[in-house]
C-alpha positions as CSV (number, residue, x, y, z in Angstrom):
1,X,0.0,0.0,0.0
2,X,1.1,3.5,-0.8
3,X,0.3,6.8,0.9
4,X,-1.2,9.7,-1.1
5,X,-1.8,13.3,-0.3
6,X,-5.0,14.8,-1.7
7,X,-6.5,18.3,-1.8
8,X,-10.3,18.3,-2.2
9,X,-13.1,20.8,-2.1
10,X,-15.7,20.0,0.6
11,X,-18.6,22.4,1.4
12,X,-16.9,25.2,-0.4
13,X,-13.6,24.8,1.5
14,X,-10.3,23.3,0.7
15,X,-9.3,20.2,2.7
16,X,-6.1,18.1,2.9
17,X,-6.4,14.4,3.1
18,X,-4.0,11.5,3.5
19,X,-5.1,8.1,2.4
20,X,-3.7,4.6,1.7
21,X,-4.2,3.0,-1.7
22,X,-2.7,0.3,-3.9
23,X,-1.9,2.7,-6.7
24,X,-3.1,6.1,-8.1
25,X,-6.2,4.6,-9.7
26,X,-7.2,3.1,-6.4
27,X,-6.8,6.4,-4.7
28,X,-8.9,8.1,-7.4
29,X,-11.7,5.5,-6.8
30,X,-11.7,6.2,-3.1
31,X,-12.2,9.9,-3.9
32,X,-14.7,9.5,-6.7
33,X,-17.4,11.3,-4.8
34,X,-15.2,14.3,-4.0
35,X,-14.0,17.3,-6.0
36,X,-10.3,16.5,-6.3
37,X,-7.9,19.4,-6.8
38,X,-4.7,17.5,-6.6
39,X,-3.6,14.0,-5.8
40,X,0.0,12.8,-5.6
41,X,2.0,10.1,-3.8
42,X,3.6,11.1,-0.5
43,X,7.4,11.0,-0.5
44,X,8.6,8.2,1.6
45,X,11.6,8.6,4.0
46,X,12.0,4.9,4.5
47,X,14.4,2.6,2.7
48,X,12.9,0.9,-0.4
49,X,11.0,-2.3,0.5
50,X,10.9,-1.5,4.2
51,X,7.6,0.3,4.3
52,X,4.6,-1.0,6.3
53,X,3.2,-4.3,5.0
54,X,-0.1,-6.0,5.6
55,X,0.3,-9.0,7.9
56,X,-1.2,-11.5,5.5
57,X,-0.1,-14.6,7.3
58,X,-1.4,-13.4,10.7
59,X,-4.6,-12.3,9.1
60,X,-5.3,-15.7,7.6
61,X,-4.4,-17.5,10.9
62,X,-6.6,-15.4,13.0
63,X,-9.5,-15.4,10.5
64,X,-9.4,-19.3,10.6
65,X,-9.6,-19.3,14.4
66,X,-12.6,-17.0,14.4
67,X,-14.4,-18.9,11.7
68,X,-13.8,-22.2,13.5
69,X,-15.2,-20.6,16.7
70,X,-18.6,-20.0,14.9
71,X,-18.4,-16.4,13.8
72,X,-19.6,-15.6,10.3
73,X,-17.2,-14.2,7.8
74,X,-18.2,-10.5,8.1
75,X,-18.2,-10.6,11.9
76,X,-14.7,-12.2,11.8
77,X,-13.3,-9.5,9.6
78,X,-15.0,-6.8,11.7
79,X,-13.4,-8.3,14.8
80,X,-9.9,-8.3,13.3
81,X,-10.5,-4.7,12.0
82,X,-11.5,-3.5,15.5
83,X,-8.5,-5.0,17.2
84,X,-6.0,-3.8,14.6
85,X,-4.0,-0.7,15.5
86,X,-4.3,2.3,13.2
87,X,-2.2,1.8,10.1
88,X,-2.0,-0.5,7.1
89,X,-3.7,-3.5,8.7
90,X,-6.8,-1.6,9.7
91,X,-6.9,0.2,6.4
92,X,-6.9,-3.0,4.4
93,X,-9.5,-4.7,6.6
94,X,-11.7,-1.7,6.4
95,X,-11.5,-1.8,2.6
96,X,-12.3,-5.5,2.6
97,X,-15.4,-4.9,4.8
98,X,-16.6,-2.0,2.6
99,X,-16.5,-4.3,-0.5
100,X,-18.3,-7.0,1.4
101,X,-20.9,-4.6,2.7
102,X,-21.6,-3.7,-1.0
103,X,-22.5,-7.4,-1.6
104,X,-19.2,-8.6,-3.1
105,X,-17.9,-12.0,-2.2
106,X,-14.8,-12.3,0.0
107,X,-12.7,-13.6,-2.9
108,X,-13.8,-10.7,-5.1
109,X,-12.9,-8.2,-2.3
110,X,-9.4,-9.6,-2.1
111,X,-9.1,-9.8,-5.9
112,X,-9.5,-6.0,-6.1
113,X,-6.3,-5.7,-4.2
114,X,-3.7,-7.8,-6.1
115,X,-0.8,-6.1,-4.5
116,X,-1.8,-7.5,-1.1
117,X,-3.7,-10.8,-1.8
118,X,-2.0,-13.3,-4.1
119,X,-4.0,-14.8,-7.0
120,X,-3.6,-18.3,-5.4
121,X,-5.2,-17.1,-2.2
122,X,-8.1,-15.5,-4.1
123,X,-8.6,-18.7,-6.1
124,X,-8.5,-20.9,-3.0
125,X,-11.1,-18.7,-1.3
126,X,-13.3,-18.6,-4.4
127,X,-13.3,-22.4,-4.8
128,X,-14.5,-22.9,-1.3
129,X,-17.0,-20.1,-0.7
130,X,-20.0,-21.9,-2.1
131,X,-19.2,-25.2,-0.3
132,X,-19.0,-23.5,3.1
133,X,-15.4,-24.8,3.7
134,X,-13.7,-21.4,3.7
135,X,-11.9,-22.0,7.0
136,X,-10.6,-25.4,5.8
137,X,-9.4,-23.8,2.5
138,X,-7.7,-20.9,4.3
139,X,-6.0,-23.3,6.8
140,X,-4.7,-25.3,3.9
141,X,-3.4,-22.2,2.2
142,X,-1.7,-21.1,5.4
143,X,0.0,-24.5,5.7
144,X,1.1,-24.2,2.1
145,X,2.7,-20.8,2.6
146,X,4.3,-21.9,5.9
147,X,5.8,-25.0,4.3
148,X,7.2,-23.0,1.4
149,X,8.7,-20.5,3.8
150,X,10.3,-23.3,5.7
151,X,11.9,-24.7,2.6
152,X,13.3,-21.2,1.7
153,X,14.7,-20.8,5.2
154,X,16.4,-24.2,5.0
155,X,18.0,-23.2,1.7
156,X,19.1,-19.8,3.1
157,X,20.5,-21.4,6.3
158,X,22.5,-23.9,4.2
159,X,24.0,-21.0,2.2
160,X,24.6,-18.7,5.3
161,X,27.6,-20.6,6.7
162,X,29.5,-20.7,3.4
163,X,28.9,-17.0,2.9
164,X,30.2,-16.2,6.4
165,X,33.3,-18.4,5.8
166,X,33.9,-16.6,2.5
167,X,33.5,-13.2,4.1
168,X,35.8,-13.9,7.0
169,X,38.4,-15.4,4.6
170,X,38.3,-12.4,2.4
171,X,38.9,-10.1,5.4
172,X,41.9,-12.2,6.5
173,X,43.3,-12.2,3.0
174,X,43.0,-8.4,2.7
175,X,44.7,-8.0,6.1
176,X,47.6,-10.2,5.0
177,X,47.9,-8.5,1.6
178,X,47.7,-4.8,2.7
179,X,49.2,-4.9,6.3
180,X,51.3,-8.0,7.0
181,X,53.1,-8.5,3.7
182,X,54.2,-4.8,3.5
183,X,55.6,-5.1,7.0
184,X,57.5,-8.2,6.1
185,X,58.8,-6.6,2.9
186,X,60.4,-3.8,4.9
187,X,62.7,-6.4,6.5
188,X,64.1,-7.5,3.2
189,X,64.2,-4.1,1.6
190,X,67.8,-3.4,2.5
191,X,69.1,-6.8,1.5
192,X,70.6,-7.8,-1.8
193,X,70.5,-11.1,-3.7
194,X,67.0,-11.9,-2.5
195,X,65.1,-15.0,-3.6
196,X,62.1,-14.7,-5.9
197,X,59.5,-14.8,-3.1
198,X,61.3,-12.1,-1.2
199,X,61.6,-9.9,-4.3
200,X,57.8,-10.3,-4.9
201,X,57.1,-9.3,-1.3
202,X,59.3,-6.2,-1.7
203,X,57.6,-5.3,-4.9
204,X,54.1,-5.7,-3.4
205,X,55.1,-3.8,-0.3
206,X,56.4,-0.8,-2.3
207,X,53.2,-0.9,-4.5
208,X,51.0,-0.8,-1.4
209,X,53.1,1.9,0.2
210,X,52.9,4.2,-2.9
211,X,49.4,3.4,-4.2
212,X,47.7,1.6,-1.3
213,X,44.7,4.0,-1.3
214,X,44.3,3.7,-5.0
215,X,44.4,-0.1,-4.8
216,X,41.8,-0.2,-2.0
217,X,39.6,2.2,-3.9
218,X,39.9,0.1,-7.1
219,X,39.1,-3.0,-5.1
220,X,36.1,-1.4,-3.5
221,X,34.9,-0.2,-6.9
222,X,35.2,-3.7,-8.4
223,X,33.2,-5.1,-5.5
224,X,30.6,-2.4,-5.7
225,X,30.3,-2.9,-9.5
226,X,29.9,-6.7,-9.0
227,X,27.2,-6.1,-6.4
228,X,25.3,-3.8,-8.7
229,X,25.6,-6.2,-11.6
230,X,24.3,-9.1,-9.5
231,X,21.3,-7.0,-8.3
232,X,20.2,-6.4,-11.9
233,X,17.5,-8.9,-13.1
234,X,19.2,-9.7,-16.4
235,X,22.6,-10.6,-14.8
236,X,20.8,-12.7,-12.1
237,X,18.9,-14.6,-14.7
238,X,22.1,-15.3,-16.7
239,X,23.9,-16.4,-13.5
240,X,21.0,-18.6,-12.5
241,X,20.9,-20.1,-16.0
242,X,24.5,-21.0,-15.7
243,X,24.0,-22.6,-12.3
244,X,21.0,-24.6,-13.4
245,X,23.2,-26.2,-16.2
246,X,25.1,-28.0,-13.5
247,X,23.3,-31.4,-13.5
248,X,23.0,-31.8,-9.7
249,X,21.7,-28.2,-9.1
250,X,19.4,-28.4,-12.1
251,X,17.9,-31.7,-10.8
252,X,17.2,-30.2,-7.4
253,X,15.7,-27.1,-8.9
254,X,13.3,-29.3,-10.9
255,X,12.3,-31.1,-7.7
256,X,11.5,-27.8,-6.0
257,X,9.5,-26.5,-9.0
258,X,7.5,-29.7,-9.3
259,X,6.9,-30.0,-5.6
260,X,5.4,-26.5,-5.5
261,X,3.4,-27.2,-8.6
262,X,1.8,-30.4,-7.3
263,X,1.2,-29.0,-3.8
264,X,-0.6,-26.0,-5.3
265,X,-2.6,-28.2,-7.6
266,X,-3.5,-30.6,-4.8
267,X,-4.6,-27.7,-2.5
268,X,-6.9,-26.3,-5.3
269,X,-8.3,-29.7,-6.1
270,X,-9.2,-30.3,-2.4
271,X,-11.0,-27.0,-2.4
272,X,-13.3,-28.3,-5.2
273,X,-11.7,-26.6,-8.2
274,X,-11.9,-28.6,-11.5
275,X,-8.7,-30.3,-12.6
276,X,-8.0,-28.2,-15.6
277,X,-8.5,-24.9,-13.7
278,X,-6.3,-26.3,-10.8
279,X,-3.5,-27.2,-13.2
280,X,-3.7,-23.9,-14.9
281,X,-3.6,-21.9,-11.7
282,X,-0.8,-24.0,-10.3
283,X,1.1,-23.7,-13.6
284,X,1.4,-19.9,-13.0
285,X,4.1,-20.8,-10.5
286,X,6.2,-22.5,-13.1
287,X,9.2,-20.7,-14.5
288,X,9.0,-19.0,-17.9
289,X,10.8,-21.8,-19.7
290,X,8.1,-24.3,-18.6
291,X,5.1,-22.2,-19.6
292,X,5.1,-23.6,-23.1
293,X,5.0,-27.2,-21.8
294,X,2.1,-26.1,-19.5
295,X,0.1,-24.6,-22.3
296,X,0.5,-27.7,-24.5
297,X,-0.5,-29.8,-21.5
298,X,-3.7,-27.8,-20.9
299,X,-4.7,-28.1,-24.5
300,X,-4.3,-31.8,-24.4
301,X,-6.2,-32.1,-21.1
302,X,-9.1,-30.0,-22.5
303,X,-9.1,-32.4,-25.5
304,X,-9.9,-35.3,-23.2
305,X,-6.5,-36.9,-22.7
306,X,-5.5,-38.3,-19.3
307,X,-3.8,-36.0,-16.9
308,X,-0.9,-38.3,-16.0
309,X,0.0,-39.2,-19.6
310,X,-0.3,-35.5,-20.7
311,X,1.9,-34.1,-17.9
312,X,4.5,-36.9,-18.5
313,X,4.6,-36.3,-22.2
314,X,5.3,-32.6,-21.6
315,X,8.0,-33.2,-19.0
316,X,6.0,-32.0,-16.0
317,X,6.4,-35.2,-14.0
318,X,9.0,-37.4,-12.5
319,X,8.8,-41.3,-12.6
320,X,7.3,-41.2,-9.0
321,X,4.8,-38.4,-9.9
322,X,3.7,-40.3,-13.0
323,X,2.8,-43.4,-11.2
324,X,1.1,-41.6,-8.3
325,X,-1.0,-39.6,-10.8
326,X,-2.2,-42.8,-12.4
327,X,-3.2,-44.2,-9.0
328,X,-5.0,-40.9,-8.3
329,X,-6.9,-41.0,-11.6
330,X,-8.0,-44.6,-11.0
331,X,-9.0,-44.2,-7.4
332,X,-10.5,-40.7,-7.7
333,X,-8.1,-39.4,-5.1
334,X,-6.2,-37.1,-7.4
335,X,-5.9,-34.2,-4.8
336,X,-4.4,-36.5,-2.2
337,X,-1.9,-38.0,-4.7
338,X,-0.8,-34.5,-5.7
339,X,-0.1,-33.8,-2.1
340,X,1.9,-37.1,-1.7
341,X,3.9,-36.2,-4.8
342,X,4.8,-32.9,-3.3
343,X,5.7,-34.5,0.0
344,X,7.9,-37.1,-1.7
345,X,9.8,-34.4,-3.7
346,X,10.2,-32.2,-0.6
347,X,11.8,-35.0,1.3
348,X,14.2,-35.6,-1.6
349,X,15.0,-31.9,-1.6
350,X,15.7,-31.9,2.1
351,X,18.1,-34.8,1.8
352,X,19.9,-32.9,-1.0
353,X,20.2,-29.8,1.2
354,X,21.6,-31.8,4.1
355,X,24.1,-33.5,1.8
356,X,25.2,-30.1,0.4
357,X,25.8,-28.8,3.9
358,X,27.9,-31.9,4.9
359,X,30.0,-31.9,1.8
360,X,30.4,-28.3,0.6
361,X,31.0,-26.6,4.0
362,X,34.2,-28.6,4.9
363,X,35.4,-28.3,1.3
364,X,35.0,-24.5,1.4
365,X,36.8,-24.4,4.7
366,X,39.6,-26.4,3.2
367,X,39.9,-24.0,0.2
368,X,39.8,-20.8,2.3
369,X,42.2,-22.2,4.8
370,X,44.5,-23.3,2.0
371,X,44.6,-19.8,0.5
372,X,45.4,-18.3,3.9
373,X,48.0,-20.9,4.6
374,X,49.6,-20.3,1.2
375,X,50.1,-16.6,1.9
376,X,51.5,-17.3,5.3
377,X,53.9,-19.9,3.7
378,X,55.0,-17.3,1.2
379,X,55.7,-14.9,4.0
380,X,58.1,-17.2,5.7
381,X,59.6,-18.8,2.6
382,X,62.2,-16.0,2.0
383,X,63.4,-16.4,5.6
384,X,63.9,-20.1,5.1
385,X,65.7,-19.5,1.8
386,X,68.0,-16.8,3.4
387,X,68.7,-19.1,6.3
388,X,69.6,-21.9,4.0
389,X,71.9,-19.7,1.9
390,X,73.7,-18.4,5.0
391,X,74.3,-22.0,6.3
392,X,75.6,-22.9,2.9
């Protein structure tokens, strides 16, 4: 949600208003009954991406509790609105209630605010409103999001330790290069007939002494440029494409994509959505390179071909998923089988993450420690060579 400043004419007088809206069009709709003189977004003093956000997960969790307690939907949202502190949460809940007071369904009220409520949540609510199972569907969606967040946290935690090791190793290497080596070089500066390693240390020490600031500035500039490049969408996509070409990483990415696809499809099927619509909605979560396979699969399914054979033909299954889909088609438990497929793939992904942590972290420690040890060895190598020449 964004904050807008408006000047309107009310009862012949100018008034200043501040309101919350998804975008400029939404703000104009809120002021459609007033004579608007000016309307502009309010300048934000917060860092990008750190503004107030609607607590969607907490809203769903509390709404499910109230619905299970016997309150009707409008009463539940009113209760949450009344207990919310002034701010983004109360504003969004008030807008939801206003739409519902006008006769709109709960899913339609959420659909009017796509920046806050995901399409998957809207579809989940819409598929269960007529059956009276809204609390069940919302609980299922909450579990889906919680599970997805858990997987993301596991991946992040698996990457955190290597990043810390790399960061500490980089600091130690910089300390050795820009502080320790120049001090050692001053010891050999007045000597003649130095070995090759000592001459390199003297050369590097003189370079740091004369142009140390320039070297540090150039290094900082290179790091900043790399960070800016990595933050651009195009470079990230190219780097990701290179990573996914590694067979092991590409296979785990496929498992994650298919697990999310089948978990979403199973959740929608359990809510009563038709199979074609569920596959189409779940397919929106697939990456761009898989959308062509999805569209061809949807065309074949609409033509009456079996779901399991169609998804297999268009590379949207694994051997396990194919067999479980066939069982689901024969038994009429397609939704449950989609959930089992997702669970099977999630377990395989968790094992891969655990294996990555056990293998990659010690290997990274060995590499970083080896680099630091190599520099320390080069520091003392001239001393050993000089001692050997004196004894000789």
